[in-house]
N, C-alpha and C positions, 0 to 999 in steps of 0.2 A: 504494500500500500504506500503510494507516494503522497505525502501530505501537501495539501494546498493551503492557501490562506483561509479558505472556507472551512476546511477540515479543522484547522486550529481553533477557529471560532466555535465550532460545534464541540470540540473537546473542552474548551473553557466553560461553555455553558453546562456541559455534563459535570465538570468538576464543581461548579457552583451549586448545582442541584444536589449533589452528594453531600457537600459540606454543610448545606442548609437543610438537609434531610427532607427535601420535597420541593415541588414547583412553587408553591405559594410563598415560602420564605425566600426563595432564590430570586423572585421577580423584582424585589426591591434593589438588590445588588446589580442585577442585569439590566434593569430599567426597561423591561419588556413584559407583556402579559403572559399568563399561564398557557394560553393556547399557542403562542409563539414558541415558548419554551418546549412544550409538548411536541410541536412540529420539528424543532431542532433535535430533540432526543430521538424521535422516530427516524429522522434523516441520518443521524449518526449510526443508529442500529442497522439501517439498510446499507450504509456505507461499509460497516464492519461485518455485516452478516451475523450479528450476535444480539441476543436479547439481553439488554443491559440491566433492566430494572422492572419491577412490578409496580404499577401505579393504578390507583382507583380508590374506591370507597374504603378499602382495607388499609390504605395508606401507602407510603413510598417504601420500597425495599429493594436493595440491590440483589441481582442474581449472583451466583457464585462466579460466573465469568465476568459479570459487571464489576464485581469487587476487584478482580485481577486487572481489568482494563483501567479502573480508577487509579490503582497504584501505579500503573504504567504511565497514565496521564500526569500524575503528580511528578513522577521522575522526569518526564519529558518537559513539562513546564518549568521545572527547576533548572534543567539543563539549558533551556532557552534563556532563562534569566541569568544564569552563570555565563553564558556566551556573551550576552550584552555587557555584563560587568567586566569580563576579561578583555573584550575588544576595547571597551572604554579605558581599561587600565593601560592599554598600549598607548593611549593618548594622554595618560596620566590624569584621567577624569574619574570621578566617583559617580557611577551611573548604575541604576538597578533598583532593587528593593530588598529590604530586610524584614523578615517576619519574626516578631518577638512575642513570646508567651510570658505572662505574668500572673502570679497568684493575686488574690484580692487583698485589700486593706494593708497596703505597704506604704501608702503616701504619708502616713503619720509617723513612720519609723525614721528617726533621725540618723540611723545607721545605714539606711538605704541610699545609694549613690546613683540611682538610675537617672534621675533628673540631671545631675551633674554630667553624666555620660552623654546624654542627648545634647546638652549645652556645648560640650567640647566638640562633639561631632559636627554640630551645626555652625561652628565657627569657620568650617571649610566651605568652599564653593562646591556644590554637588547637585546632582539630580537624582536623589535617592528617595524612594517612597517607603516610609515606615508603616508597617501593618502590625498593630498591637492587639493581641488576643488575650482575654482573661480566661483562666481555667483552673481546675483543681490539679494537684501535683501529678496524679496518675495520667490524666488526659494530656497534660503538657509533655510528659515523657514520651507517650505514644506518638504524639504529633511531631516531636523532634526526630524520633527514630524513623517515622514514615516520610520525613522530608516536608511536611506541611509547615513546620516552623524551623527557622534557622537556629534560634537560641531560645532558652527559657530561663526564668529566674523564679526560684521558690525553695521550699523546704521539701526534700525528697528522702524521707526515712526508708522507703521501700524502693530501692533503685533497680532499674531495668538494665540488663547487660547491653553493651554497645554504645553507652553514653560516655562522653568525656565531661568531667565535672571540675569546676573551679570554685574554691571556697570564697564566700563574700563576707558575710557577717552573721551574728547570732541574734536571736530574738527571745526575750524572756516572757513567760506566760504565767499567770496566776489564776486562781479560781475566784469568780465574782458572783455576786448576787445583786439584784436591783433594789431600789428604795422600797418597793412594795412587798418585798420578801420578808417573811417572818423573822429571819436571822439578821436583817439589816441593822436593827437597833440593839441587838443583844451584845453585851460586852464580850470582848474576845475571850476572857478567861472562863466565861460561862458556856462557851461553845465547845462541844466534844467532837473530836475528829471523826469518830465512828458515826455520830449522828449526821454529820455532813455527807458522808458517803451514802446515806439512805435517802437523801433529798432527791427530788425530781431533777434530772439533769438534762442538758442539751449538749450534744456532741457533734463533731464534724464528721459527716459521712465518709469523707475521703481518707480518714485515718483508719488503719487496721484496728481490729478489736483489741489487739495486744498492746496498742500504743497507750502511753500515759493518759492521753486525752480521754480515753474511753474506759479502760479496763477496770478502774477502781469503783465505778459507779454502777450499782446493780439496778438502779431505778432510772435509767436513761429513757425518757419519754418522748424525745424529739431529736431529730438529726437534721443538719443543714449542710448546704454546699458552699456557704459563704459566711465570713465573719460578720458582715453587716446584718444578715438575718439572725445570726446567733445573738448579737447584741439586742436586737428587737425582742427576742423571746426572753432574754434575761431581764430586760427592762420591764417586762410584763409582771414580774414578781413571782412567777410560777416555777422558775428554773434557776439552777446554778450551772455554771459552765466556765471552762477555761477560755481566756481571751489573751491576746498579746497585750502587754502592759501599755504600749504606746497607743493602741486602739482604744483602750479603756480610759486613758489619762483624762481627757476632757470631761467624760461622764463622771469620773470620780471627783474632779474639781467642782463640778456642778451639784454634787450630792446625789447623783442618780445611781451610781454603782459603788460597791464596796468590795475590796478583796477580803476573802475569808482565809484566815490563818495563812498568810503568804509565806511564812517561814516553813510551812509543811506542804502546802498545795501549790507547788511551783515546779516548772521545768524549763529547759532551754532548747530551742530548735535552731539548727544550723541551716543557713541559706546558701545555696549554690547557684552558679550559672551552669547550664548544661548545653552541650552541642552533640551532634552525632559524631562519634569517635572515628568512624571510618571514612567520613566525607572530606573532600578537599574544599576548604572554605573559599568563598569568593573574596575579592579585595574589599568589598563593602563590609562583609561580616568581619574580616580580619581587622579592618579599621575600627569598627565598633568595639571589638574585643580589646584592642589596644587602648582606646579611650576609657573603657571600663576599668582596665588595669590601672591606668593613671588615676582614675577617680577613687578606686579602692586601695591603691597601693599594693596590688597583688601582681603575681606573675601569671599571665594568661596562657603562656605556652604556645 
């Protein structure tokens, strides 16, 4: 199959549909209607001679061959981006895009140097498109390995093989309750640790059950996929839960949150930057990593 410009357009449409898990969500990015997207997917299936996906009232689902085609499309589009970056590098220009994955609730962390890294990068003359995606640690690792993301920043206690990791900073976490919780006004010396462990708790669904965040609480009644949602539930007064101290700081200052026995209920998470260990990095990605190295004072390698 010799690819034409039209074929590339169809492949990009297919990639957008898969990444958005359906036609309806993809139409915003593609700026075309669902019927047009459907026609493009049908045309691509006819061009390839392969049924790529099931669609209809039952929802969108890739076929087995469709999943393999999608991975090939991701690899192809990445190669095209790398080609643009490499040819631009010959002219000593920074051209292309860099796809960055970040966990949530890091903006309030004074140890985080991502903003400084962007500032340093943008001091150069360049034509680089930044694409930033928020996700939970497991999904960010998978997307870096698959090539959907170039780099990601987060805490990765359960590391997947094939990733190269650079240490960044640490984050302290304590157990908190909200102003409406029955323990909020109880003096510290009157609170028993064993009683705290029986309180209704909210944990983060992306931590494994063996992690400190979950394992001690036998009465976990809610799970979330973001720290913002966890704070909302803790503020309701019905739950206790671990939060990054920097994320809780302003609420503590306003009298809305309180740390419970912080000398006992505390732990530290280490943040890393990850890239795909076996991939040759583009000049754009290498430049970003060097700026991050300068911002953090680390050796990016």
